[in-house]
C-alpha positions in Angstrom: 40.7 96.8 -19.5 38.2 96.1 -21.4 37.8 92.6 -22.9 37.5 92.1 -26.7 35.1 91.2 -28.8 36.8 87.6 -28.8 36.6 86.9 -24.9 33.5 88.0 -24.7 32.3 85.8 -27.7 34.8 83.0 -26.2 33.0 83.6 -22.7 29.6 83.1 -24.5 30.4 79.8 -25.9 31.9 78.4 -22.9 28.6 79.4 -20.8 26.6 77.5 -23.2 29.2 74.7 -23.1 28.5 74.3 -19.5 24.8 74.7 -19.6 24.3 71.8 -22.5 26.3 69.5 -19.8 24.3 70.3 -16.7 21.1 69.6 -19.4 22.7 66.2 -19.8 23.3 65.5 -16.6 20.0 66.2 -15.7 18.6 64.2 -18.2 21.0 61.2 -16.9 19.6 61.5 -13.8 16.1 61.5 -14.8 17.0 58.8 -16.8 18.2 56.3 -13.6 15.1 57.4 -11.6 12.8 55.5 -14.1 12.4 59.1 -16.0 8.9 59.3 -15.0 7.0 61.8 -13.3 3.7 61.8 -11.1 2.2 58.5 -9.8 2.3 55.2 -11.2 -1.1 53.9 -12.1 -1.4 50.3 -12.0 -4.1 48.4 -14.2 -5.6 45.0 -12.2 -7.2 42.4 -14.4 -9.0 39.9 -11.2 -11.9 37.9 -10.8 -15.1 39.2 -9.9 -15.1 38.0 -6.7 -12.5 40.0 -5.6 -14.4 43.0 -6.5 -15.5 44.0 -2.8 -12.0 43.0 -1.0 -10.0 45.0 -4.1 -12.1 48.0 -3.9 -10.5 48.6 -0.2 -7.0 47.0 -1.0 -6.7 49.6 -3.7 -6.9 52.8 -1.4 -5.0 50.6 1.8 -2.0 50.6 -1.3 -2.4 53.7 -2.0 -1.6 55.0 1.9 2.0 53.0 2.0 2.6 53.9 -1.4 1.3 57.3 -2.3 2.9 57.5 -5.7 1.2 53.7 -7.0 -2.5 53.9 -8.0 -4.5 50.7 -8.3 -7.0 50.7 -11.0 -8.8 47.3 -10.7 -10.7 45.9 -13.5 -13.2 43.2 -13.0 -14.4 39.8 -14.6 -13.9 36.1 -15.1 -11.1 34.8 -14.3 -10.6 33.2 -18.2 -11.6 36.4 -19.3 -8.8 38.5 -17.3 -6.7 36.0 -18.9 -7.6 36.2 -22.4 -7.3 40.5 -21.8 -3.5 39.5 -22.2 -3.4 38.7 -25.8 -4.1 42.3 -26.5 -1.8 45.3 -27.1 -2.2 47.2 -23.5 -3.6 44.6 -21.2 -2.5 45.7 -17.7 0.1 44.9 -15.2 -1.3 42.4 -12.7 -3.1 39.1 -13.4 -5.1 37.9 -10.2 -7.7 35.0 -10.9 -9.9 32.1 -8.6 -7.4 29.4 -9.8 -4.0 28.3 -10.9 -5.8 26.5 -13.7 -6.5 30.2 -15.6 -3.1 32.2 -14.6 -1.3 28.6 -15.8 -3.5 29.6 -19.2 -1.8 32.9 -19.5 1.8 31.4 -18.8 3.1 33.4 -21.6 2.3 36.4 -20.3 3.6 36.5 -16.8 6.4 36.7 -15.2 7.9 33.6 -13.1 7.3 35.1 -9.5 4.0 34.0 -8.9 1.6 34.3 -5.2 -1.2 32.1 -4.0 -3.2 34.9 -2.3 -6.4 34.0 -1.0 -8.5 30.9 -0.2 -12.4 30.5 -0.5 -14.8 27.9 0.0 -18.3 26.6 -1.6 -22.2 27.0 -0.7 -25.2 26.4 -2.0 -27.0 29.3 -3.3 -30.8 29.4 -3.5 -33.7 31.1 -3.1 -34.9 33.6 -0.3 -36.0 31.8 2.6 -35.2 28.1 0.6 -38.6 27.3 -1.0 -37.4 24.5 -2.9 -36.2 23.0 0.7 -32.5 21.9 -1.1 -30.5 20.2 2.0 -26.9 19.4 0.6 -25.3 18.7 -3.1 -27.3 15.3 -3.4 -30.4 17.0 -3.8 -29.5 19.4 -6.6 -30.0 16.1 -8.9 -33.7 16.0 -8.2 -36.2 16.2 -11.1 -37.2 19.5 -11.6 -35.2 21.8 -9.9 -33.3 24.5 -11.9 -29.8 23.8 -11.1 -27.4 26.7 -12.5 -23.5 26.4 -12.6 -20.3 27.7 -13.8 -19.0 26.3 -17.0 -16.3 23.9 -17.1 -13.9 26.3 -18.6 -13.9 28.5 -15.5 -12.5 28.0 -11.6 -16.1 28.0 -9.8 -17.3 25.3 -13.0 -13.9 23.5 -12.0 -14.4 23.8 -8.5 -18.1 23.0 -8.3 -17.6 19.7 -10.8 -14.9 18.6 -7.9 -17.1 18.9 -5.5 -20.0 17.2 -7.3 -17.3 14.4 -7.5 -16.2 14.4 -4.1 -20.4 14.1 -3.3 -21.2 11.3 -5.6 -23.5 13.3 -6.9 -25.0 14.0 -10.9 -26.5 17.3 -11.9 -27.8 18.1 -14.8 -27.4 21.8 -15.2 -30.1 24.3 -16.9 -27.9 26.4 -17.5 -23.9 27.4 -17.2 -22.2 30.8 -16.6 -19.0 32.6 -17.0 -18.5 33.3 -12.7 -19.5 32.9 -9.5 -21.4 36.4 -9.8 -23.4 35.1 -12.9 -24.3 32.2 -11.1 -25.5 34.2 -8.3 -27.5 36.9 -10.4 -29.2 34.0 -12.2 -30.3 33.2 -8.9 -31.1 36.5 -7.8 -33.5 36.8 -10.0 -35.4 34.0 -10.2 -34.1 32.1 -13.1 -32.9 29.4 -11.2 -33.3 27.5 -8.1 -30.0 26.7 -6.6 -26.3 27.0 -7.7 -23.3 26.3 -6.6 -21.0 29.8 -5.9 -18.4 31.3 -3.9 -18.9 31.7 -0.2 -17.4 35.4 -0.3 -20.1 36.1 -3.3 -22.9 35.5 -1.0 -22.0 38.4 1.1 -22.6 40.4 -1.7 -26.1 39.4 -2.7 -27.9 40.3 0.8 -31.2 39.3 1.9 -31.9 38.3 -1.8 -30.7 34.9 -1.8 -30.1 32.2 0.9 -27.7 29.6 2.2 -27.3 25.5 2.4 -23.9 25.1 3.4 -22.1 22.4 1.8 -19.7 19.9 4.3 -16.2 20.4 4.7 -15.8 16.7 3.6 -17.2 17.4 0.1 -16.2 21.1 0.2 -13.2 22.7 -2.4 -10.6 25.0 -1.3 -10.5 27.4 -4.2 -6.6 29.1 -4.0 -6.6 32.4 -5.9 -2.9 33.4 -7.2 -1.8 36.7 -9.1 1.3 37.8 -11.1 2.8 40.3 -12.9 2.5 40.9 -16.4 5.9 40.3 -17.9 5.7 43.6 -20.4 3.3 45.5 -19.0 4.4 49.2 -18.9 5.1 49.5 -14.5 6.8 45.8 -14.2 8.7 46.4 -10.9 5.7 48.3 -9.4 3.7 45.5 -10.3 6.0 43.1 -8.7 5.9 44.9 -5.3 2.1 45.2 -5.1 1.8 41.4 -5.6 4.3 41.0 -3.2 2.1 43.3 -0.6 -1.0 40.7 -1.5 0.7 38.2 1.0 1.4 41.0 3.7 0.0 40.6 7.1 -2.0 44.1 6.4 -3.2 42.7 2.9 -4.2 39.2 4.5 -5.9 41.1 7.2 -8.5 42.6 4.5 -8.5 39.3 2.5 -10.1 37.9 6.0 -12.1 41.0 6.6 -14.0 40.1 3.1 -14.7 36.4 4.4 -11.6 34.8 2.5 -9.0 32.5 4.4 -4.9 32.9 4.2 -3.5 30.7 1.2 -2.2 27.5 2.8 1.9 26.9 2.5 4.6 29.3 2.3 4.2 32.3 -0.4 
């Protein structure tokens, strides 16, 4: 006996309800899985002294986390910390000292990591034409010495080294980062300046280096944290935790950084 018009209508309504229910279930599952499709892009705000190592780390992290792409942006640590006040600041902050991280405290979560160490050296012109032998020579009259500003990590570390050596140095210029100090020497606008050892590698033969004895040197500690209100908080936390794994530490060591001291 053929279906009546009423039966056909009831069947159609039932099928429509079943389809709507299926759609709702699928939407709920998607929301439970994060509601995102495709790879996540993490914006990493980092000290310029981390440029080379994070360039390789981004590729290494993608190998084991294929759904996460790390996009680094580099600058002075203080400059990167100030970016967090912007509307869309990024996902992870990595600075050359804890002071810069503390200055951005209200924008960061509480789970921080010390990720690497560094030390200082004196950068001079190729062949050391001014015959600089150590920090004491930076007091010499007529020598053009450039240093990091006191408000940035390299400037704070430099002044700690000067204090340990018992010297008072008059600077001809102050810069926002170690790379900027190095650039002044590379182009001949300064005779000497204190920079991170790792940055000397980026300059090649354009500059020479005068070692600072361990008793006068300073250990720079690099730290990282996820941005509290970043768009990819869980992925950012995972990346920060990965930075202290043996795989990441091998890359830091490859570029001249030391592993951080103490528990991580």
